[in-house]
C-alpha positions, 0 to 999 in steps of 0.5 A: 479501518479494520472495523469498516472492512470487517463489517462489509461483505466478502464476496470472492470473484474468481475470474482468472487462473488461480495459483495456490502458493504452498505453506510457509513451511514448504514454499521454496525450501532451497532458497536462502531467504525465509518464506515467512518473517514474524512481526511483533505480536499485536503490531497490527501492520498495514504498510510495507516498503523495501529499501536499499539492499534487503531492508524492509519497513512495516508500519502499524495502523494501530499506533504508528510504529515502524518496524525495520527488518532484513528480508535475508535474515528475517530479523528486525526491530522497531525503528520508530516507537508507536504513539497511541492514536498516531496510526500509519497506513502506507509508507514509501522510501525516497531516493534521499533515504527518507521514509514517508508515511501516510498518517491515516486518521491523523489527516497528514503525512510524516517524513523520517530519516530511514536510518535513525528514525528521526522525524524530518517533516510533517504535513497536516493536510486536513482536520476534517472528520472521516478523512483517512490518508491511506497510501502514497507514491513518490515521483521525481517532482512530488509525493501524492497521497490518497484519502479513503474518505474524500475525493481528493489527492494531497500533493507535496511538491519536491524541490531541486534534488528532492528538497522538502518544502515548507509544512504548508506548501502542499496542495489539495487536488479535487478529483473529477470523473469516476475518481470522484465517486462517493464512498469508493474508498481510494486506497493503493496508488502507483505512478505510470510512465506517462505521468498519470497516477493509477489508484485502486477504488476498494469498494466498487472494485475498480482502477482509475487513472488520474491526471495529476495536473487536473484531477480528471480521471477515467476507468481502466478496462479490466474486461469485467474483472472486479478488484474488490477489496483492492488495497496495495498496488505494486507495478513493475513494467506493465505487470500490476499486482493488486493485493486484495485484502479481505479476499486474500487474493493477489490479482496479477494484471497485464496492462496494455501499452497505453496503461488504459486496459488490462487482462488478469493473468492469474490470481495468487492465493494460499494459506499464508495469505491472511488478509494481505494489505500491501507489498513490494517487489525484490527480485523475483519475489513479492513480499506482502504483509498480512494485515489480518483485518478479519480478526480483532487485534490483541497484544497476542495476535500474530502478524507476519510478512510472507514471500510469494513468487512474482 
């Protein structure tokens, strides 16, 4: 994915109020939580999710390792060791304390015990070349995964109490409407209160609403604003944070009551945003992980999590 992102042009659309965040050394000096948390050099992060308390999990798109840390102390360690060729993109925690990961070029998804790191299940969605299982959202009844190379969603239904289904019990949901646009590169996904799903189309810079029962879709009206390079999506109430990786911008969108349109209230940027990939909210802060997809990853390349005001 890094090579694909780096080869494409990087126009920056500035159509909203721009909020520049201070450097990690000066941002929020009176707050106890660190403004920057270092990840292991060479880790090559992509996904981030916050669990119980101040626990944070970050996945590697290099080898599928998962790092677990504490946002209060800034300390952490690798929970799930990496395996060459087993890259991971998005990851999320469910109510049962399980960590779900989108296994990117592996064409599937894995489920782990978030405490021990033990693998609990694996779902192999596809072996088709060019498929990239990128991000996921967990609802009460199912877990939905985007594929950046195919116009489908993968659906893993959950049993009573969140029981995991058999390895072959997943469904492939074909998409129609604007969500079926070729080469749109579907990325982040969140669930809306009415049951629909909201998905970022990274290359055309659009958001689409998808009916999870039928796969039908429609565009969300952003008044002409482009969310090109949209990677992670974070939703709280009617406020949507669109993390735009290669532009190093976070667009803050206020959605209407029907979640069919939105107005970009401001853009967050600053020197600590170094091609952010995705993020999650804790209290009044948005934590994002810097994927740094604009540089070649080496064992010495530094990566981090940064805190920005939400």
